[in-house]
C-alpha positions in Angstrom: -17.6 8.0 24.9 -14.0 6.9 24.9 -12.2 5.5 21.9 -12.3 2.0 23.5 -16.1 2.0 22.7 -15.2 2.0 19.0 -12.8 -1.0 19.2 -14.2 -4.4 18.5 -14.5 -7.1 21.2 -11.4 -9.1 21.5 -9.3 -6.4 19.8 -5.7 -7.4 19.2 -3.3 -4.5 19.8 -0.6 -3.7 17.3 2.7 -5.2 18.4 5.5 -2.8 19.4 3.4 0.3 19.8 3.4 2.5 22.9 -0.1 3.8 22.0 -3.0 2.6 24.3 -6.7 3.6 24.4 -6.4 5.6 27.5 -3.8 7.8 25.8 -6.5 9.3 23.6 -8.0 12.5 24.9 -11.1 14.3 23.8 -10.3 16.8 21.0 -11.2 20.3 22.3 -11.6 21.5 18.7 -14.2 18.9 17.6 -17.1 19.5 20.1 -16.6 16.1 21.6 -16.6 14.4 18.2 -13.0 13.3 18.2 -9.7 12.5 20.0 -6.1 13.5 20.0 -3.0 11.5 20.9 0.7 12.0 20.7 2.8 9.3 19.1 5.7 8.6 16.7 5.3 8.7 13.0 6.9 6.1 10.7 10.0 8.3 10.4 10.4 8.4 14.2 9.3 12.0 14.6 6.8 13.1 17.3 3.4 13.9 16.0 -0.1 14.9 17.2 -2.7 12.6 15.7 -6.3 13.5 15.5 -9.3 11.3 14.8 -12.5 13.2 14.0 -15.9 11.6 13.6 -17.8 12.4 10.4 -21.1 13.0 12.1 -23.1 13.5 8.9 -22.6 9.8 8.0 -22.4 8.3 11.5 -25.2 5.9 12.6 -27.9 7.3 14.8 -28.3 4.1 16.8 -28.4 5.0 20.6 -26.4 2.0 21.7 -23.6 2.8 24.1 -21.2 0.4 22.4 -20.3 1.3 18.8 -19.4 -1.6 16.5 -16.3 -1.3 14.4 -18.2 -0.9 11.2 -20.0 2.3 12.4 -18.7 5.7 13.4 -16.8 6.7 10.2 -14.0 9.2 10.8 -11.0 11.0 9.3 -7.5 11.0 10.6 -4.6 13.5 10.3 -1.3 14.2 12.0 0.6 17.4 12.7 4.4 17.1 12.7 6.6 20.2 13.4 3.6 22.4 12.5 2.9 20.6 9.2 -0.4 18.8 8.8 -0.9 15.7 6.6 -3.6 13.1 6.2 -2.9 9.6 7.5 -2.7 6.6 5.2 -5.2 3.9 5.8 -3.2 0.9 7.3 -4.9 -1.7 5.2 -6.3 -0.3 1.9 -3.3 2.1 1.7 -5.6 4.9 0.7 -4.3 8.3 1.8 -7.1 10.1 3.8 -10.8 9.5 3.2 -13.3 8.0 5.6 -12.7 4.8 7.6 -13.8 3.3 10.9 -12.4 4.6 14.1 -10.9 1.2 14.8 -9.0 1.3 11.6 -7.6 4.8 12.3 -6.6 3.6 15.8 -4.6 0.9 14.1 -3.1 3.4 11.6 -1.8 5.5 14.5 -0.5 2.5 16.4 1.2 1.0 13.4 3.0 4.4 12.7 4.0 4.6 16.3 5.4 1.0 16.3 7.4 1.7 13.1 8.6 4.9 14.6 9.9 3.1 17.7 11.6 0.6 15.5 13.2 3.4 13.6 14.7 4.8 16.8 16.5 1.5 17.3 17.9 1.2 13.8 21.6 1.2 13.1 23.6 4.1 11.6 23.5 2.6 8.2 19.7 2.9 7.8 19.6 6.4 6.3 19.7 7.6 2.7 22.6 10.1 3.2 26.2 9.5 2.0 27.5 8.5 5.4 24.8 5.9 5.8 25.5 4.5 2.3 29.2 4.3 3.0 28.6 2.5 6.3 26.4 0.0 4.5 29.1 -0.7 1.9 31.7 -1.1 4.7 29.4 -3.7 6.4 28.2 -5.3 3.2 24.7 -4.3 3.9 22.2 -3.1 1.3 19.1 -0.9 1.5 15.7 -2.3 0.7 12.1 -1.4 1.2 8.7 -1.1 -0.3 6.0 1.6 -0.7 2.3 1.1 -1.5 -0.6 3.3 -2.2 -4.2 3.0 -3.4 -4.5 5.0 -6.6 -7.9 6.4 -5.5 -5.9 8.5 -3.0 -5.3 10.8 -6.0 -7.7 12.6 -8.4 -5.5 12.8 -11.5 -2.9 11.0 -13.5 -0.4 13.8 -12.6 -0.9 13.2 -8.9 -0.4 9.4 -9.2 2.7 10.0 -11.4 4.2 12.4 -8.8 3.9 9.8 -6.1 5.5 7.1 -8.2 8.3 9.4 -9.4 9.0 10.5 -5.8 9.2 6.8 -4.6 11.5 5.9 -7.4 14.0 8.5 -6.5 15.6 5.9 -4.3 16.4 4.0 -7.5 17.7 4.6 -11.0 14.4 3.4 -12.6 12.2 6.1 -14.1 8.4 5.7 -14.7 5.4 7.9 -15.4 1.7 7.6 -15.1 -0.5 8.5 -18.0 -4.3 8.7 -18.5 -5.5 6.8 -21.6 -8.7 7.1 -23.5 -10.2 5.4 -26.6 -7.6 2.6 -26.8 -8.5 -0.6 -28.6 -12.2 0.3 -28.5 -13.1 -0.6 -32.1 -11.6 -4.1 -32.0 -11.5 -5.5 -28.4 -10.4 -9.0 -29.3 -7.2 -8.8 -31.4 -3.5 -9.6 -30.9 -2.6 -6.0 -30.0 -5.3 -5.9 -27.3 -4.0 -8.9 -25.4 -1.8 -8.5 -22.4 1.7 -9.8 -22.9 4.9 -10.9 -21.3 8.2 -9.0 -21.8 11.7 -10.2 -21.5 13.8 -7.0 -21.9 12.5 -5.3 -25.0 11.0 -8.3 -26.7 7.5 -9.8 -26.3 7.9 -13.3 -24.8 4.4 -14.5 -24.6 0.7 -13.6 -24.4 -2.1 -13.8 -21.9 -5.7 -14.5 -22.9 -6.8 -11.2 -21.3 -8.0 -8.5 -23.7 -7.5 -4.8 -22.8 -9.8 -2.0 -23.9 -10.6 1.4 -22.4 -14.3 0.6 -23.1 -14.2 -1.7 -20.1 -14.8 -0.2 -16.6 -11.3 -0.5 -15.2 -12.1 -1.7 -11.7 -14.5 -4.4 -13.0 -11.9 -5.4 -15.5 -9.2 -5.8 -12.8 -11.3 -7.8 -10.5 -12.5 -10.1 -13.3 -9.0 -10.7 -14.8 -7.0 -11.0 -11.5 -9.6 -11.6 -8.8 -8.1 -15.0 -8.0 -5.1 -13.0 -6.7 -2.7 -15.5 -8.2 -1.4 -13.1 -10.9 -1.3 -9.4 -11.5 0.5 -6.9 -13.8 4.1 -6.4 -12.8 7.6 -5.3 -14.0 10.8 -6.3 -12.3 14.1 -4.6 -13.3 17.8 -4.9 -12.5 19.9 -1.9 -12.9 23.7 -1.3 -13.1 23.9 2.4 -12.2 21.6 4.2 -14.7 21.9 1.3 -17.2 19.2 -1.4 -17.3 20.6 -4.9 -17.1 17.3 -6.8 -17.4 13.5 -6.3 -17.5 10.9 -8.9 -16.8 7.2 -8.1 -17.0 3.9 -9.8 -17.4 0.3 -8.8 -18.1 1.6 -5.7 -19.7 0.8 -3.6 -22.8 2.9 -2.1 -25.6 3.4 1.6 -25.1 3.9 2.2 -28.8 0.7 0.4 -29.7 -1.2 2.4 -27.0 0.0 5.6 -28.5 -1.2 4.5 -31.9 -4.6 3.4 -30.8 -5.5 5.7 -27.9 -5.3 9.2 -26.6 -2.7 9.7 -23.8 -2.3 12.7 -21.5 -0.5 13.7 -18.3 -2.5 16.8 -17.8 -4.0 17.4 -14.3 -7.5 16.3 -15.4 -9.8 15.1 -12.7 -10.6 11.4 -13.0 -14.2 10.1 -12.9 -15.0 6.5 -12.0 -16.8 4.7 -14.8 -15.7 7.3 -17.3 -12.1 8.5 -17.8 -10.8 5.9 -15.3 -8.0 4.2 -17.2 -4.3 4.9 -16.3 -1.1 3.2 -17.4 2.4 3.1 -15.8 5.0 3.7 -18.5 8.6 2.5 -17.7 10.9 5.0 -19.5 13.4 3.7 -22.1 11.2 0.7 -22.8 8.0 -0.3 -24.7 6.4 -1.4 -21.5 3.1 -0.1 -20.1 1.3 -1.6 -17.1 -2.5 -1.2 -17.0 -3.6 0.7 -13.9 -7.3 0.9 -13.1 -8.6 3.9 -11.2 -10.1 3.3 -8.6 -9.6 -0.3 -7.4 -5.9 -0.7 -7.8 -2.8 -0.4 -5.6 0.7 0.4 -6.8 3.4 -1.5 -4.9 7.0 -0.5 -5.4 9.8 -2.6 -3.9 13.5 -2.1 -4.1 16.5 -4.1 -3.0 20.3 -4.0 -3.3 20.5 -0.2 -2.8 18.0 0.3 -5.6 19.7 -2.1 -8.1 16.6 -4.3 -8.1 13.2 -2.7 -8.5 9.7 -4.1 -8.9 6.4 -2.4 -9.6 3.2 -4.4 -9.1 -0.4 -3.5 -9.8 -2.7 -5.2 -7.2 -6.4 -5.1 -6.3 -7.1 -2.7 -3.5 -9.8 -4.9 -1.8 -7.5 -7.9 -1.9 -4.6 -5.9 -0.4 -7.0 -4.6 2.4 -7.8 -8.2 3.4 -4.2 -9.3 3.1 -2.9 -6.5 5.3 -5.6 -7.1 7.9 -4.5 -10.7 8.2 -0.9 -9.6 8.4 -1.7 -7.3 11.3 -3.4 -10.1 13.2 -0.5 -12.4 12.6 2.1 -9.8 13.7 0.0 -9.1 16.8 0.2 -12.7 17.8 3.8 -13.5 16.8 5.5 -10.1 16.9 7.2 -10.8 20.2 8.7 -14.0 18.8 10.1 -12.1 15.8 11.5 -9.2 17.8 15.3 -9.4 17.8 15.5 -7.1 20.9 13.5 -9.6 23.0 14.9 -12.7 24.8 12.1 -15.2 25.2 11.8 -17.3 28.3 11.6 -21.1 28.1 7.9 -20.9 29.1 7.2 -18.5 26.3 9.0 -20.7 23.8 7.1 -23.8 24.9 3.8 -21.9 24.8 4.6 -20.6 21.3 5.4 -24.1 20.0 2.1 -25.4 21.4 0.2 -22.6 19.8 1.9 -23.1 16.4 1.2 -26.8 16.6 -2.5 -26.0 17.3 -2.7 -23.7 14.3 -1.1 -26.4 12.1 -3.5 -29.1 13.4 -6.4 -26.8 12.6 -5.2 -26.3 9.1 -4.8 -30.1 8.6 -8.4 -30.7 9.9 -9.7 -28.0 7.4 -8.0 -29.8 4.5 -9.5 -33.2 5.6 
């Protein structure tokens, strides 16, 4: 079987990638149970990607065409002799099992980003020369990083990821495991999530917190409508904090008084010791961080002067990122600054957009 047999009917390719199904060759090391392909990584480096079927969980159906929800596999890449697991493109979990179609997308998305990196300007780097060039042209660095916390097996591992990501900024934060917090009295003022403006509590949310709750269930029940989620936004002036805004947060001092906190490399167990918190240093702020079931999103702007940390639901992010991929596949060419559209393409795009708008209007009616 070729990798095309694992792609769904009507598959929409990732815009901007040079990866195609016929580029995937049988992996000689997997006894016909995988494929290899060369492509660019997100950083623009050449890598050898490998998708390997997990035969012990694969369906035994004899059909020649494999649906996208069958044929679970793993994915890794070797760059300059170093091997790493690939991050799932939608859930943002690092490694694990996923469908072959999802890993195909992961490789194509990395390759597309790598090709875009090749075209970036001299001011896109993190070195001193790039920074000075940005200042000269009045350009600021910005970006975001996201990961599913279930990628890691301990608070220490999650904390390392967060600390590494925040090195682009002056904000410092840590991840702690918390036990036995607010378990004797679940409904009380100190258990309620709150809003912070700088170092002062500026309001309360009617959402109680207790480590006696199963964290994933708590997150989905409290924030399943996807309208709100725990967050902190900071503005920095060098190493000094100018402002801090947060919502659906906890008091770090009250957590320390009520519960047991540790940063030791203790293995997390779903349904048991599965509560983490993100502590923003030099503040009384702690964001509840369920494990598993949550994603951390870190976004920064203005050369790290503006920083945000959000705690989002993994399943909701998976759905959102899949929709984003479909949208970019359809409209990526129209957003590509290196492309000059023809009049026919512009007219076709307008007609398509009007069709989508009309469909939405009819749905509302």
